[in-house]
N, C-alpha and C positions, 0 to 999 in steps of 0.2 A: 520375747519379741516375735509375734506371730507374722505370718505372711501377709495378712490383710493390712496390718500396720505398715509393712514395707511397701506394699502397693500404694497405700494412701500417701506415703512420703513421696513416691515417684510422681503421682498426680500433682501434688502440691508444688514440688520443684519444677515440674513442667509448666504449670500455669504461671508461676513467677517468671521463669526463664523466657517464656514466649512474649512477655512484654518487651523483651529486648529486640524483637524483630519488627516492631511497629515502624521504626525508621526505614527499614528496607521496603516494607509494603508501601509506605507513603512515597518513597522515591520512585518505585516502579510505576505507581499509578499517576504520578505528576508529570513524567517525561513522555510526552506523546508526539514530539516532533520527529518527522521522518524526512531525511534528505535524500533526494533522487539526483545523483551526480552522474552525468553522462561523459564518457571518455571521448575527448575531442579527437585524439589521434586515430581512433577506430573509424572516424568518418573518412579519413584518407584512404583506408583500406576499402571502404565501400565505394569511394570515388574510382579507385583503380578497377574494381570489379565491374562497375556499371557505366563504363565509358564517360567518366567525369561527372556522373550524377551521384548525389548523396543527400542525406537529410540536412536541412538547413537549421540554423538556430531558431528561426521562426517556427519551423515544424516542431522542434523539440519543445519550444515554449507552449505551443498549442497542445501537445500531447501530455503536458503535465510535468515535464522536467524542470527542476528549479536551480540546478547547479551544473557547471561545466568544469571538468577536470582537464588541465593542460600540463604538458611537460615542456621543459626547455628545448629550444632548437639546438642542434649540434652543427658542426662544420659541414657534414654531409647534407643536412637540410638546406643550408645556405647555398651550397653548390647546386643542388637540385633545383632550387627556386630561383637561381640566377642572381642571387644577392652578392655573390663573391666569385672570383675567378681564381682557380688554383693552377699554378704552373710548377713543373718539375724540370730538372736539367734537360731531359729530352725535348720538352716543349720549348725551352729557351733556345736550344740549338737550332730548331726549325725556324724560330722567329728571327734569329740572328742573321740567317741567310737572306731574309726578306727585308731587313731594315738596316739603318745606319748604326753601326756598332758604337760609334762615339756618343750617340744620343740614346742608346738603349739603357733604360733606367736600371735594368738588372745588373749592369756593370758595377753598380754601387755595392754589390754584395759579393762576398767571397764565393768562388766557384767550388762547389763540392758535389761529389757524385750523387749523394742521397739527400741533398738539400731541396727545399721547395719554398714557395711563398704564396701568400694569398693577397689578392688585389681587391680592395674595397673602393667603391665610388666615393664614399664619404666616411667620416669618422662617427659612425652610428654606435648604438649601444653594443652591438656585437663586436665591433672593432675594439671598443674600450674594454669590454669584458674579457677579451683575450689577454689583456695585461695581467690578469690574475694568474696566468700560467708563465709569465715572462721569466721569472727567476728559475723555476724548475726545468723549463725547456730551453732556456737561453735564447729566447725570442728577441728579434730586433724589430723596432717600429720606425718607419721612415715615411716621409711624404716627398715624392719625386714626380715632377711633371704633373702635379695635381692628382696623382694616384696615391692612395693610402695603402702602404705595403706592410705586411707582417711576414717576416722572414723566419723560416724554420731551418736551422743549420743541419738538423738531422730529422728527416721526415719519416714517419711510420703511418701505415694505413690505419692503424688504430686511432690515430689523431682525428680521423674523421668523426669519431664518436665523442669528441670533446664538446661539452655543452658550452653554448655561447650566450645563453640568456633566454628569457621569455619574450614572446612577440608582443610588444607593447600595444601595437595596433589591435591585435586580436583581443587582448585583455580589455581595452576600452570598448570594443565592439560587444564583447560578452556582457560587460557591466551596463552598457547602454540598453541592452535587451532585458535588463533587470534580473540577470542570473547571478548567483554567487559563483565566485571563482575558487576552485580547489587546485592547489599547486602540488606538483609531483617532483620529487628530487630522487636522484639515484646516487648511491655511495660510490665515489670514484677514488682512484689512487691520489689524485690531487683535488681537494675539495675547497680550495680558496674561493672559487667563483660561487660554488653552492652556498657557502656561508655568507658571502656578500649579497647574493640574491635573497637568502633567507632573512637577512638583516633589513633588507629594503622592503619586505612585504608590509602591507598595511596592517594596522592594529586589528586583531581578532580574525585574521585569515585562517584558512583550514589547509592542512598539509596531509597528504597520503604518500608515503614513501614508495618508491618503485624498486623492483629488484629483490634480491635475497637478503639485503642488509639495510639497516637503518643508517641514515647519514651520520658519519662519524665513527661507525663501528670499525675496529673494537676499542680504539684508544681515545677517541674524541667525542664520545657521546655526551660528556658533561658540557662541552661547548655547544652542541646542538640543543641541549636542555636550556642553557642560559639564554640563547637567542630566542627560543620559543617562549620562554617565560617573560622575557622583556617585551615581546610584542603580543602576549596573550594569545598565542597561536594554538589552535585546536589540532590535536594529533589524532589522525584517523588510523586506528589500530586494526590491521587486517586479521580476520579470524584465522586461528591456527588450522582449521579444517580446510581453508583455502590455500594459505601459504604461510610458512613460518619465516619471519624476517629476523635474522640475527640481531640481537640488541634491543628488540622491541620491548621485552619485559623490563629491562633496565631503564629505558627511556620513560616508560609508563610509570614506573615507581618514582623516578626522579621528578616527574611532573605531578606527583601525588595523585595519580589515577585520573587526572583531568583529561579524559580521552573519550572518543566515540568509536565504537566497534563497527568495522566495515565488513559487509558481505558482498561478494562479487561472483559472477559466472564468467568463465573463460570464453573467449571468442569461439573456440572450437565447439564448446558445449552449446553456446547460443545458436550456432549454425545447424545443430541437429535436434535441439529440443523443440517441442511444440510450445505455442504461446501459453497454454494452460500450465504446462510443467514449469515454465520460467516463472510465471506469476506465483504458482504454488510454492516454489522453492524460496522465493523472496519473502512471501508472507510467512512461511514456516520459520525463517530466520528471525523475523520480527516477533512473531507470536511466541515462539518457544525458546529463543535465545537472547531476547532483549536487544536485538540489533536495531540501531537507529540511523545507519548510513548505508544506503544501497548504491553500489558502484555499477553503473549500467553500460551495456554495449549494444550495438545493433544486431539484429538478425540478418545474416547474409546467406542467401541461397543461390548456389551456382545454376540451378535448373529453372530459375524464375527470372522474369524481367524486372526492371527497377520499379515499375508501377505496382506490381504484385508484392514486392518486398517492402516497399514503402507502406503499403496497406497493412502488412503483417506487423511492422514496427509500430505503426499507429495503434493497432488493436492491443498489442501487449502492453504498451506504455499506458494507454488510457484504462485498460482493464486493471492494471496494477494500481493506478491512481484511484479508481473507483473502489477497489477492494480496501485500500487503506482508509479512505474517508468513511466507508461503511463500517469499518471496524473501530472507528473513533479516533483515528490518528490525524495529524495535521501535516501537510506538506510544507516544510519550512526547514531552515538550517538546523542541522542536528546539534544538540547541546549535550555536554557531558552529564552523567547522572550526578546528582548532588552527593557529596561525601557523607557517609554515615559509618558508624561502628558502634555496636552495642557495648554497654558498660560492663566492666569486669565482674560486677556483682552477679549479672545474669549468667556469665560463664561459670562462676562458682556454683550457683544453684544447678546449672546443667550438669556440672561434674558430680554433684551430690546425687542427683537423680540417676545418672549412669552408674555411679558406685553402688547404689542400692539395687539397681537392676543386676549388676554383676554378682552381688551377694546372693540374690535370689537364684541366679543361675548356678552358683556353687552349691547352694542348699539342695537344689533339685538333682544335681549330678552326684554329689557325695552324701546325700541324705543327712544333712547336718540338722540335728534336732536340738542340740544344747543351746540355750539362749546365750550363755556366756560366750561361746565360740562365735555366735552371730554378732554379738556386741563387739568382740575383739576385732573381727573382720571389718566392721564398719569404722571403728576408731582408727585402725591401721590405714584404712582407705582414706579417711579424712586427712590424716597426717600426710599421706602420700600426695593427696590433691594439693595441699598448700606448699609442700616441698617442691613439687614440679611447677606450680604456678610461679614461685619466686625464683626457681633455678633456670627455667626455660624461658625463651622469648615468647611473646604472646602468640605469634603466628604458629609456632610449634605446639604450644598448649592447645590452641584451637584445633589443629589437625589431630592431635592426640585424642581430644574429646570426641571428634567426629568419627574417628576410627573405632574407638571403644564402643560408642553407641551402635555403630554399624555391625559390630560383631555380637554384642550382648543381646540386643532385643530380638533380632530374627531368630537367634538360637533359642532364647527363652520362649518365643512364640511357638516354635515347633515342638520343643520338649514338653511344655506344659499343656498344650492344646491338642497334640497328636500322639506323642510317644508315651505319655504316662500310662502305665499298664492298667491301673484300677479306676480310671475315670470313664464316664459314659461319653459316647461320641455322638455329635449331631452337627448341624449346620451352625449352631451357636459357637462351637469351637472354632470353626472357620472364621467367623466374624471377630471372635475374641483374639485370635492370632493376628489378624490384620490390624486390630486396634493396638495390640502390644507393639507391633512393628511401627505403626504410625507414631506412637509415643516416642520410640527411638528416633524416628525421622524428625520429630519436633526438636529433640535435643541436638540433632545434627544441624538443623536450620539455625538454631540459636548459636551454636558453636562457630558457624561460618558466616554469621551476620556482619559482614564488613565489605566496604566498597571494593576492596581488592579481589574479593571472590565474585561479587556481582559483575565486575568487568572482566572476569575470568583470567586476570593476571596471575592470581593465586588460584589453585585448584585443589580439590580433595585428591591427594596423591596416593591414598591407600586403597584405591578401588579394588585392585586384584587381591590384596591381602584380606580385605573385608569380604571378598567372595569366597576365599579359600577357608578361612578360619572357622566359620560356622559349620562348614561341611566336616571339618575335623572334630569339632566339639560334639556335633550330633553323632558322629561315628563313635566317639569315645563314650558318650552317654549310652548309646545302644549296646555297646560292648559290656559296659558295667551293669546295665539294667537287665538285659536279656540273655547274657552269657555268664557273667561272673556271679551275680546275685541269684540267678535262676537255679544254679546247681549248688548254691551254698558252699562255694569254694573260694579260695583266695585269688587275688589278681595275678600273683606270681604263678600259681598252679595253672590257671587258665591260659596264660600266655605260653607257658611251656607246652601245654596240650595242643594249642593251635600250631605251634612250630613243628610239632610231630605229625601233623595231618598229612596224608598222602594225597597230593593233588592229581586230579585226572585231567585229561585233555580238555574236557568240556569246561572245567574250572578255569583253565588257562585262557580259553576262548572268551569266557565271560569277563575275565579280568582285562583282556585285551580290548574288548568292546567298551568296558567302563573307562579304561585309561584313555582311549581315543576320544570318547565323549567328553571326558574331563579336560583333555587338551583343547578340544574345539571350544568348550565352554570358556576356558580361560582366554583363548585367543580372540574371542568375540566380546570380551568384557573390557571395561576401562574407557578412559577419555579418548584414546586413540587405538581402537581395536586393530589387531594385525590382519585379520581376515576381512576381506571386502564383503559387502552385502550382496547376495545373489540377486539377479535381475528380477526374478519372480517375486522375491520378498519385497523388493523396492516397489513394484507395482501394487502389491497388497497393502503396503504402507500408505501409498497415495489414496487408495480406495477407502481405507479406514479413516484417513483424515477428512475426506470429503463427507463421509457419513457421520463421523463423531466429533468433528472439529479438531480434536486432539487424539492421536492414536495411542492406545495402551501398548505396553511393551510385550513383544511376542513371548519372551521367557516367563512373563507373568501369566497371561491368559491362555497360552497354548501348552505350557509345560507345568509351571509351579502350582497354580491354583487348581487345575483339573486333577493333578496328582494328589493334592491335599484332600479333595472331595472323595476320590476313589479310596484313599487310605482310611478316611473316616468311615465310609460306608462298609468296607470289608474288614475293618480292624479286628473284629472277633475271629474272623476266619484266618487272618494272615499274621496275627501278632506273634505267633510262635514260629514263624519262619522268616527268611530274610526279605520277603516281599515288602513288609512294612518299613524296613530299613532303607531299601532303594527308593521307595515312594517318598519317604521323609527327606531324603537327599534332594529329590526333585522338588518337593514342596518348599524347601527352604530357599530354592532359587527364586520362587515367586516373592517370598518375603524380602529377600535381598534386593530384588529389583524395585520393590516399593521404596525402600530406604534410599536406594541409589538415585531414584527420580528426584528426591528432595535434596540429595547431596549436590546436584547440579544447580548451584546458587544463581547462575546466570539465567536459569529458566524461571519465569514468574511463578510465585507460590500457587496461585489459583490454577495454573496450567498443570503443575505437578499433582495437585489435589484431584483435578478432573481426570488426569491420566490414571491415577490410582483407582478411582471409583469405577471408571470404565473397565480396567483390568479385573477388578473384583467381580462385577456382575457378569461380565462375559465369561470369565474363568469359572464362575459358579455354574452357569448354564452348560458350558462345555463339559465340566466335570460330571454333572448330572446325566448329560447325554452319554458320556463315556460309561458311566455306571450301568445305564440301561443296555447299552450295546454289549458290555461284558457279561451282564446277567443273561441276555438272550443267547450269546454264543456258548456260554457255559452250560445252559439248560439244554442245548442241542446235543451235548455229549451224553453218552449212555451212563445211567446211574449217577448223574450229577444234577444237583438242584441247588440253586443259590437263593436264599431267602432275602 
């Protein structure tokens, strides 16, 4: 069984497995609705800043907003708006002096040091909704002298935060203006009222939960699920890069991923960002992460008057609207992506392709020439595939395939196209390496072709391992090919010789630099990198997006791909020293980032492909430029010439 046949099998299995991603591609292309939901509470902040002036619903309608997000009022809101009067014992004592004690209605309540009561003019919804807390807080409800009283035997200031319901008049006003209403709930110690309000929502409403937890977390998420399913309520799932809400993954899974993903910008960020940066960030979320729900807030500037700020808000909202329409999107209620999941047969073919790739990698590393041994490896691999398929759950099997492909194909690309000692080197090797890696990316895409990954509830969890393992594999290959086999000695002998080497200070410094670079590399990888992006890099990213529509990854076109080109050009000169080893480690970073782009299943396929193409051609140009610079600098040295 020769290598050409093995490569042919890989191509065949890839072609078959790629039929499994048709559903994903169709789902991405069919969902073009974008919901622009404006936070109503933030208008109150604006009113306080600008002497009771704020954007009106008519303004927002004119600027292109199609939804308004509202939160329940709490007791503090009722007191501030004069809809209820709160009295404590000290207030009662003052009033007793000025009134007839016998007629004082508060005499109907037991006198306690820390008691208080709320006085309502009528038994409105807020009064009735407080009965949801009656049992837990031992509340008493009485009507005395035409006053509707809610008695709190033990009052806490925290009770001012108790929700009392949505403002029905506001909801009617919002609907009259033909806005969609988005309801917000916060998880509380007592959720009786929240569940009552959730149950009363109209069919097909939208909910975005507020705070750090999903309603019902941790023990009553099933109750939240049941109510939302009964009313066909759409769950607005806030992106993890914005805020992680405890319980959101469980609720999304309970709802069978019938969700819309939400992107928002905090008020503090809105106040300092330019309009273009706000619009670019929202557009990037839609274009690169399949976001379909944008949660909007106003721009508030302390150093500008209301007229100027109103103009800024009008411009950013209308610019966002125009950008969306120009890009082919429709301003309408966000709808969940249709459910899809590729058939298991496509996963099996993907597994076979990855297996053959792994066998090719073993052949290159260990120089396996016996056909019988190659057949044995493939047969054992096939047995392993079916055992793991039937023994593991499907989600784990998918993740294993994605991880295997992410390790095998970038390693195979670097070893076969760069590090092989006896092959000629040219730009063709660079393109072949990219093609091998893209084949691996195809298997990753097939392995993760499921609605749970498109909605980012499930994610490729092996990112850091996938970035580390190829580095180790290439290091091992280099050790075997250029150290062990070069001196015609055994692996055991070479390891012993290496352990006996006397290290100098310069060696320790080099190792320290490499270690620090490795640590930085790992901390900057993954779905949630530990290190933040430097400001200058962030500005460069925005510039690249403006020029190229989709920015390529820095680690591809600035590090990996140029290193590959330099290593190709100078291979004859450096193959017998450690330079080719370090360049190959850098080169594999470029290949790993190619496959990592496709592992982000929430990113549209065409965007990942375009990002890869941009990275390849820019990396090629930078690599060639680096070769010329190196050649020029080396030729300046005495008695040095580089051909």
